[in-house]
C-alpha positions as CSV (number, residue, x, y, z in Angstrom):
1,M,20.6,195.1,52.1
2,S,23.5,194.2,54.4
3,S,22.9,194.4,58.1
4,L,25.1,193.9,61.1
5,L,22.2,193.0,63.4
6,T,20.4,190.5,61.3
7,N,22.3,187.9,59.2
8,T,19.5,186.2,57.3
9,A,21.8,184.0,55.3
10,A,23.5,182.7,58.5
11,M,20.2,182.1,60.2
12,T,19.0,180.0,57.2
13,A,22.3,178.1,57.0
14,L,22.1,177.4,60.8
15,A,18.5,176.1,60.6
16,A,19.5,173.8,57.7
17,L,22.5,172.6,59.6
18,T,20.5,171.9,62.7
19,Q,18.0,169.9,60.8
20,T,20.7,167.9,59.1
21,Q,22.4,167.2,62.5
22,E,19.1,166.0,64.0
23,S,18.6,163.6,61.0
24,L,22.2,162.5,61.3
25,S,21.8,161.8,65.1
26,K,18.6,159.8,64.4
27,T,20.3,157.7,61.7
28,E,23.3,157.1,63.8
29,N,21.0,155.9,66.6
30,Q,19.3,153.5,64.2
31,I,22.6,152.1,63.1
32,S,23.9,151.7,66.7
33,T,20.7,150.1,68.0
34,G,19.5,148.4,64.9
35,L,16.1,149.9,65.6
36,R,14.0,152.3,63.5
37,I,11.6,152.7,66.4
38,S,13.3,152.5,69.8
39,T,11.0,154.8,71.8
40,A,7.4,155.9,71.8
41,A,8.6,159.2,70.5
42,D,9.7,157.6,67.2
43,N,6.2,156.2,66.5
44,A,3.8,155.8,69.4
45,A,1.4,153.4,67.6
46,Y,4.1,151.0,66.3
47,W,6.1,151.2,69.5
48,S,3.0,150.2,71.6
49,I,2.2,147.3,69.3
50,A,5.8,146.0,69.3
51,T,6.1,146.3,73.1
52,K,3.0,144.2,73.6
53,M,4.2,141.6,71.1
54,K,7.6,141.5,72.8
55,S,5.8,140.8,76.1
56,N,3.9,137.9,74.5
57,V,7.1,136.5,73.1
58,G,8.6,136.6,76.6
59,A,5.6,134.7,78.0
60,L,5.8,132.1,75.2
61,G,9.4,131.6,76.1
62,S,8.3,130.7,79.6
63,V,5.7,128.3,78.1
64,S,8.4,126.7,76.0
65,D,10.5,126.2,79.2
66,A,7.5,124.6,81.0
67,L,6.8,122.3,78.0
68,G,10.4,121.2,78.0
69,E,10.1,120.4,81.7
70,S,6.8,118.6,81.2
71,S,8.4,116.5,78.4
72,A,11.2,115.4,80.7
73,L,8.6,114.7,83.4
74,V,6.4,112.5,81.2
75,S,9.5,110.7,79.8
76,T,10.7,109.9,83.3
77,M,7.3,108.4,84.1
78,T,7.1,106.5,80.8
79,N,10.5,104.9,81.3
80,A,9.6,103.9,84.9
81,L,6.2,102.4,83.8
82,N,7.8,100.5,81.0
83,S,10.3,99.0,83.4
84,S,7.4,98.1,85.8
85,I,5.6,96.3,82.9
86,S,8.8,94.2,82.3
87,V,8.9,93.3,86.0
88,V,5.2,92.3,86.1
89,D,6.0,90.2,83.0
90,N,8.6,88.4,85.1
91,I,6.0,87.7,87.8
92,K,3.7,86.3,85.1
93,K,6.5,83.9,84.0
94,A,7.1,82.9,87.6
95,L,3.4,82.1,88.1
96,V,3.3,80.0,84.9
97,T,6.3,78.1,86.3
98,A,4.5,77.7,89.6
99,S,1.6,76.1,87.8
100,A,3.6,72.9,87.2
101,A,2.8,70.1,89.6
102,D,6.5,69.6,90.6
103,A,7.3,73.3,91.0
104,D,9.4,74.5,93.9
105,L,7.0,77.1,95.2
106,G,9.4,78.3,97.9
107,K,12.1,79.2,95.4
108,I,9.6,80.7,93.0
109,Q,8.1,82.9,95.8
110,T,11.7,84.1,96.5
111,D,11.9,85.3,92.9
112,I,8.4,86.8,93.0
113,A,9.2,88.7,96.2
114,F,12.3,90.2,94.6
115,Q,10.2,91.3,91.6
116,Q,7.6,92.8,94.0
117,A,10.3,94.8,95.8
118,S,11.6,96.0,92.4
119,L,8.2,97.3,91.5
120,V,8.0,99.3,94.8
121,S,11.5,100.6,94.2
122,I,10.8,101.7,90.6
123,G,7.5,103.3,91.4
124,S,8.8,105.1,94.5
125,S,11.9,106.5,92.7
126,A,10.0,107.8,89.6
127,V,10.1,111.3,90.9
128,F,10.7,114.4,88.8
129,N,10.7,117.8,90.5
130,G,8.6,116.4,93.3
131,L,6.0,114.8,91.1
132,N,5.3,111.1,90.8
133,F,2.6,109.7,88.5
134,L,3.2,106.1,89.6
135,E,3.3,106.3,93.4
136,T,0.2,108.4,93.9
137,S,-3.4,108.4,95.0
138,G,-4.4,109.9,91.7
139,G,-5.9,113.2,90.5
140,N,-5.5,115.5,87.6
141,V,-2.1,117.2,86.9
142,N,-2.2,120.3,84.7
143,L,0.8,120.8,82.4
144,V,1.3,124.3,80.9
145,A,0.5,124.2,77.2
146,S,0.2,127.7,75.9
147,Y,-0.6,131.4,76.7
148,D,-2.6,134.1,75.0
149,T,-3.6,137.6,76.2
150,S,-7.4,136.7,76.0
151,N,-7.5,133.4,77.8
152,G,-4.3,133.4,79.8
153,V,-2.5,130.1,80.4
154,S,-3.9,126.9,78.9
155,F,-3.1,123.4,80.1
156,L,-2.8,119.8,79.1
157,S,-4.5,117.7,81.8
158,L,-3.3,114.3,82.8
159,D,-5.4,112.0,85.0
160,T,-2.8,110.2,87.2
161,S,-5.5,107.9,88.7
162,Q,-5.0,106.0,85.4
163,T,-1.2,105.7,85.9
164,A,-1.1,105.1,89.6
165,L,0.6,101.8,90.4
166,F,0.2,102.1,94.2
167,D,0.1,104.7,97.0
168,A,2.5,104.2,99.8
169,T,0.4,106.4,102.1
170,T,-2.3,103.8,102.1
171,G,0.1,100.9,102.6
172,A,0.2,100.1,98.9
173,T,-3.4,99.0,98.9
174,S,-4.6,101.1,95.9
175,G,-3.7,101.5,92.3
176,I,-3.0,99.0,89.5
177,L,-0.6,97.0,91.6
178,G,-1.7,97.8,95.2
179,S,-5.4,96.9,94.9
180,T,-6.5,93.4,95.7
181,G,-7.2,91.2,92.7
182,A,-10.6,90.8,91.1
183,N,-10.0,87.1,90.7
184,Y,-7.6,86.4,93.7
185,A,-9.1,88.6,96.3
186,S,-6.7,87.6,99.0
187,A,-3.7,89.7,97.7
188,S,-2.6,92.3,95.3
189,I,0.2,92.0,92.7
190,L,2.6,93.4,95.4
191,T,1.5,90.9,98.1
192,L,0.6,87.6,96.3
193,D,2.3,84.5,97.7
194,V,2.4,81.2,96.0
195,T,3.9,79.1,98.8
196,T,0.5,78.0,100.1
197,A,-1.5,78.6,96.9
198,T,-3.6,76.0,95.1
199,A,-3.6,75.5,91.4
200,G,-6.9,77.5,91.3
201,D,-5.3,80.3,93.3
202,I,-2.4,80.5,90.9
203,S,-4.7,80.5,87.9
204,N,-6.6,83.5,89.4
205,M,-3.3,85.2,90.2
206,L,-2.4,84.9,86.5
207,K,-5.7,86.5,85.5
208,D,-5.0,89.4,87.9
209,V,-1.5,89.8,86.5
210,E,-2.9,89.9,82.9
211,A,-5.4,92.6,84.0
212,A,-2.6,94.6,85.6
213,I,-0.4,94.4,82.5
214,S,-3.4,95.5,80.4
215,S,-4.0,98.5,82.7
216,M,-0.3,99.4,82.8
217,T,-0.2,99.2,79.0
218,T,-3.2,101.6,78.8
219,A,-1.4,103.9,81.3
220,A,1.7,103.9,79.1
221,S,-0.5,104.7,76.1
222,Q,-1.9,107.7,78.0
223,L,1.6,108.9,78.8
224,G,2.6,108.4,75.2
225,A,-0.4,110.5,73.9
226,T,0.5,113.2,76.5
227,S,4.1,113.2,75.2
228,T,2.9,113.6,71.7
229,N,0.7,116.5,72.6
230,I,3.5,118.2,74.4
231,S,5.8,117.8,71.4
232,T,3.1,119.2,69.2
233,Q,2.7,122.2,71.5
234,Q,6.4,122.8,71.6
235,T,6.5,123.0,67.8
236,Y,3.5,125.3,67.7
237,I,4.9,127.6,70.5
238,S,8.2,127.8,68.7
239,N,6.6,128.7,65.4
240,L,4.3,131.2,67.0
241,S,7.2,132.8,68.9
242,D,9.1,133.1,65.6
243,S,6.2,134.7,63.9
244,L,5.7,137.3,66.6
245,T,9.4,138.0,66.7
246,T,9.4,138.5,62.9
247,G,6.3,140.8,63.3
248,V,8.1,142.9,65.9
249,G,11.1,143.2,63.6
250,S,9.0,144.4,60.7
251,L,7.6,147.1,62.9
252,V,10.7,148.5,64.6
253,D,13.9,147.1,63.0
254,A,16.0,149.5,60.9
255,N,16.8,148.8,57.3
256,M,20.6,148.8,57.7
257,N,21.4,149.2,54.0
258,E,19.1,152.2,53.8
259,A,20.4,153.6,57.1
260,A,24.1,153.3,55.9
261,T,23.3,155.1,52.6
262,K,21.4,157.8,54.4
263,L,24.2,158.2,56.9
264,A,26.8,158.9,54.1
265,A,24.5,161.4,52.5
266,L,23.8,163.2,55.8
267,Q,27.5,163.4,56.6
268,V,28.0,165.2,53.3
269,Q,25.1,167.5,54.0
270,Q,26.6,168.3,57.4
271,Q,29.9,169.3,55.9
272,L,28.2,171.5,53.3
273,G,26.0,173.0,55.9
274,I,29.1,173.9,58.0
275,Q,30.7,175.5,55.0
276,A,27.5,177.4,54.1
277,L,27.3,178.7,57.7
278,S,30.9,179.7,57.5
279,I,30.4,181.6,54.3
280,S,27.3,183.4,55.7
281,N,29.2,184.5,58.8
282,S,32.1,185.8,56.7
283,N,29.7,188.1,54.7
284,S,29.5,190.4,57.8
285,Q,33.3,190.8,57.7
286,L,33.1,192.2,54.2
287,I,31.2,195.2,55.6
288,L,34.3,196.3,57.4
289,K,36.0,196.9,54.1
290,L,33.5,199.6,53.3
291,F,35.0,201.7,56.2
292,Q,38.6,201.2,55.2
């Protein structure tokens, strides 16, 4: 039956065309954004999981930045400490020279005083972003190491009381170089003076210098271990971030080959739908011929 009021064929063609256009719009959006799931409306469960994972990736990016800064910080302290060890070695050589019976203690002390000033300069200038592990009164420093949603931020802890050479706030009377010697109790490495020293005094000074070098070497080893731990964490965080990013991609990224193929098919369906709707609408015009 033909009807002027109800064109069933046109309604069917229009519904099919509307569905095709919706699918076409969705596919075009996937191609333009590269995402199969870009909003919660596309798939609420996967979108929620991907959003949380993206947030964690962002947090791990901040951890990676912090680890890079910590690496530079520890490297700065290590270089300064190694330089300080070399200077103390020079003081050791000067004391050995001073042990000779005919040594010119005045000239030797001038050299030692220069080395002592160098130690203070090196320790005081070893500052990175306001932190100094050499000129300090000691204490634990927490370096950001990782992050997870269950435990929050985790840290690598460094005890700077083991790396402290002296503390200017106490008049350089503490730390490896600032404390008075165990053998020559009248002075520290930074204040020893050979001009009036006896052979026994110089011998005790040498013992204290050897102890200082041993302590500084231990401190350098601690910094080296911390640097290794930081490097390990950097590798781990990088791999973890890559894994999460890959996981997010598997959840929400569009398959571009599939999307491109689907787009071509939908464009053809759209053209056919338009033609079908045009044919359905033209059927009503044929009824006019019955009245001619």
